C-alpha positions as CSV (number, residue, x, y, z in Angstrom):
1,M,-261.1,-1.0,-133.4
2,S,-261.4,-0.6,-129.8
3,K,-258.8,0.9,-127.3
4,S,-258.0,-2.4,-126.1
5,V,-257.0,-4.4,-128.9
6,V,-254.9,-1.1,-130.3
7,A,-253.0,-1.7,-127.3
8,W,-253.0,-5.4,-127.5
9,I,-251.5,-4.9,-130.8
10,A,-249.0,-1.9,-129.7
11,I,-247.9,-4.5,-127.1
12,T,-247.4,-7.3,-129.0
13,A,-245.5,-5.7,-131.8
14,L,-243.0,-3.5,-129.4
15,A,-242.6,-6.3,-127.1
16,S,-241.9,-8.6,-130.4
17,L,-239.5,-6.1,-132.2
18,I,-237.6,-5.8,-128.8
19,A,-236.8,-9.6,-128.6
20,Q,-236.0,-9.4,-131.9
21,L,-233.3,-6.8,-131.5
22,D,-232.3,-7.2,-127.8
23,G,-230.3,-10.5,-128.6
24,G,-233.1,-12.6,-126.8
25,H,-233.3,-11.3,-123.4
26,L,-236.8,-10.2,-123.2
27,A,-237.8,-13.3,-125.3
28,H,-235.8,-15.4,-122.4
29,W,-237.8,-14.0,-119.7
30,T,-241.0,-14.3,-121.0
31,A,-241.3,-17.8,-122.7
32,L,-243.5,-20.2,-121.1
33,A,-240.3,-22.7,-119.8
34,P,-242.0,-25.0,-117.3
35,S,-238.8,-25.7,-115.3
36,R,-238.6,-22.1,-114.8
37,V,-242.2,-21.6,-114.1
38,W,-241.8,-24.9,-111.4
39,H,-239.1,-22.6,-110.1
40,G,-241.0,-19.9,-109.2
41,E,-241.2,-17.7,-112.2
42,L,-244.6,-17.2,-112.6
43,W,-245.2,-14.7,-114.7
44,R,-244.2,-17.0,-117.4
45,L,-247.9,-18.3,-117.6
46,A,-249.1,-14.9,-118.6
47,T,-246.3,-13.6,-120.5
48,W,-245.4,-15.9,-123.4
49,P,-247.8,-15.5,-126.2
50,L,-246.9,-11.5,-126.2
51,I,-244.4,-12.1,-128.3
52,E,-243.6,-13.1,-131.5
53,R,-240.2,-14.6,-133.1
54,T,-239.8,-13.2,-136.3
55,L,-240.7,-9.8,-138.2
56,Y,-243.5,-11.9,-139.9
57,S,-245.1,-14.0,-137.2
58,T,-245.2,-10.2,-135.6
59,T,-246.6,-9.0,-138.7
60,L,-249.5,-11.5,-138.9
61,G,-249.9,-12.0,-135.3
62,C,-251.0,-8.2,-135.3
63,L,-253.7,-9.0,-138.3
64,I,-254.8,-11.5,-136.8
65,L,-255.5,-9.7,-133.3
66,A,-257.1,-6.8,-135.7
67,R,-259.3,-9.2,-137.5
68,Y,-260.4,-11.3,-134.4
69,A,-260.1,-9.8,-131.4
70,S,-261.9,-6.6,-133.1
71,P,-265.5,-8.0,-133.2
72,L,-265.5,-9.6,-130.1
73,A,-264.3,-6.6,-128.2
74,A,-267.1,-4.7,-129.8
75,R,-269.4,-7.4,-128.9
76,W,-268.2,-8.1,-125.5
77,G,-266.3,-5.3,-124.5
78,G,-262.3,-5.0,-124.1
79,V,-262.5,-6.0,-120.4
80,A,-264.5,-8.9,-120.9
81,L,-262.6,-10.4,-123.8
82,A,-259.5,-10.2,-121.6
83,R,-261.2,-12.2,-119.3
84,F,-261.8,-14.4,-121.7
85,V,-258.3,-14.9,-122.9
86,A,-256.5,-14.4,-120.0
87,P,-257.7,-17.5,-118.4
88,I,-257.1,-19.8,-121.4
89,V,-254.0,-18.4,-122.0
90,V,-253.0,-19.0,-117.9
91,L,-254.8,-22.8,-117.9
92,A,-253.1,-23.7,-121.1
93,A,-249.5,-22.9,-119.6
94,I,-250.5,-24.7,-116.6
95,A,-251.2,-27.9,-118.7
96,T,-248.2,-27.5,-120.5
97,C,-245.9,-27.0,-117.4
98,L,-247.8,-30.8,-115.8
99,V,-247.4,-32.5,-119.3
100,A,-243.8,-31.0,-118.9
101,L,-243.2,-33.1,-115.6
102,V,-243.5,-36.5,-117.6
103,S,-241.8,-35.5,-121.0
104,H,-238.8,-33.3,-121.8
105,H,-240.8,-32.5,-125.4
106,A,-243.0,-30.3,-123.5
107,N,-240.3,-28.4,-121.4
108,E,-239.5,-26.6,-124.5
109,P,-239.8,-23.1,-124.2
110,R,-242.7,-21.2,-126.2
111,L,-243.8,-17.6,-127.7
112,G,-246.3,-16.4,-129.4
113,G,-248.1,-18.1,-132.3
114,W,-250.6,-20.4,-132.8
115,A,-251.8,-20.7,-129.4
116,I,-253.5,-17.2,-129.0
117,T,-254.3,-17.3,-132.7
118,A,-256.3,-20.4,-132.0
119,I,-258.1,-19.1,-128.9
120,L,-259.5,-15.9,-130.9
121,M,-260.5,-17.6,-133.6
122,I,-262.2,-20.6,-131.9
123,A,-263.9,-17.2,-129.6
124,W,-265.0,-15.6,-133.0
125,G,-266.3,-19.0,-134.2
126,R,-268.4,-19.6,-131.6
127,Q,-269.5,-15.8,-131.2
128,F,-270.7,-15.6,-134.5
129,P,-271.6,-18.8,-135.8
130,D,-273.8,-17.9,-138.6
131,W,-271.2,-15.0,-140.0
132,T,-269.4,-15.8,-142.9
133,L,-265.5,-15.7,-143.5
134,V,-263.9,-14.9,-146.5
135,P,-260.4,-15.7,-146.7
136,T,-258.0,-13.6,-148.3
137,G,-258.6,-14.4,-152.8
138,G,-262.3,-15.7,-151.6
139,L,-261.3,-19.4,-152.7
140,F,-263.9,-20.3,-150.1
141,R,-266.5,-19.1,-147.6
142,L,-266.2,-20.7,-144.4
143,R,-269.0,-20.3,-141.5
144,G,-268.3,-19.7,-137.4
145,A,-268.9,-22.8,-136.6
146,S,-267.3,-24.1,-139.1
147,L,-264.1,-22.2,-138.5
148,V,-264.2,-23.6,-135.0
149,L,-263.4,-27.1,-136.4
150,G,-261.0,-26.2,-138.8
151,V,-258.9,-24.6,-136.1
152,V,-259.3,-27.4,-134.0
153,G,-258.6,-29.9,-137.2
154,F,-255.6,-27.7,-138.3
155,T,-254.3,-27.7,-134.7
156,I,-254.4,-31.6,-134.6
157,V,-252.3,-32.3,-137.9
158,L,-249.3,-29.2,-136.5
159,A,-249.2,-31.5,-133.3
160,L,-249.1,-34.7,-135.2
161,L,-246.2,-33.2,-138.0
162,A,-244.7,-31.8,-134.9
163,G,-244.9,-34.2,-131.8
164,P,-247.9,-33.6,-130.6
165,L,-246.1,-33.5,-126.6
166,S,-244.3,-30.0,-128.6
167,Y,-248.1,-28.3,-129.2
168,V,-249.2,-29.0,-125.6
169,P,-250.3,-25.3,-125.3
170,E,-251.8,-25.1,-128.6
171,L,-254.0,-28.5,-128.1
172,A,-254.7,-27.6,-124.8
173,A,-255.9,-24.1,-125.4
174,C,-257.8,-24.8,-128.2
175,A,-259.6,-27.6,-125.9
176,I,-260.3,-24.9,-123.5
177,A,-261.2,-22.4,-125.5
178,I,-264.5,-24.7,-126.9
179,W,-265.6,-24.9,-123.2
180,W,-265.3,-21.7,-121.9
181,P,-268.2,-19.4,-121.2
182,L,-268.5,-16.8,-123.6
183,P,-268.8,-13.6,-121.9
184,G,-272.7,-13.5,-121.4
185,Q,-273.1,-17.0,-121.9
186,S,-275.2,-19.1,-119.2
187,S,-273.8,-22.3,-118.6
188,E,-277.1,-23.8,-119.9
189,S,-276.7,-22.1,-123.2
190,R,-272.8,-23.2,-123.0
191,S,-273.6,-26.6,-123.0
192,E,-276.1,-26.3,-125.9
193,S,-274.1,-24.2,-128.5
194,A,-270.4,-26.1,-127.7
195,P,-269.5,-27.2,-131.7
196,L,-267.6,-30.0,-130.7
């Protein structure tokens, strides 16, 4: 595992643990809260995916980082991985802030969760379209290209169940991750390899 992925996991685990023990102060100051962003708290555009709300989601988030970010960092390098993920996180947050101007449902504070998972799984599926993923238990096999469609489909189902305006960051993250150029990919090859 690369040092950058280990650092990302450590920051997520430590920040999430502090947020779970400090009475909500860290979560309050790092969450994506569109009304606060519009009042100048711009750091929230980047800090919201670094904290998970529960021990279970923290553990799952760190495992997902190890599983999907590691091969991407090995292929691209840690800096290129950060240059891929960070703009998508910020653009998804900006999209959420814009939607929040017209809908109070999109204005709910957001932390961690599915957005960063979706970005990494989509990136993994796009980078390794012919690799086979065998989830725990081995009940089925999924190729990388199919993983992209599965993540998008699952995100849409979650949004329909919870209300699409409550899932703006996740939907925006998926849409951007599908089309954002992979490190080392030209715009011509990007249009040929886009999965949807």
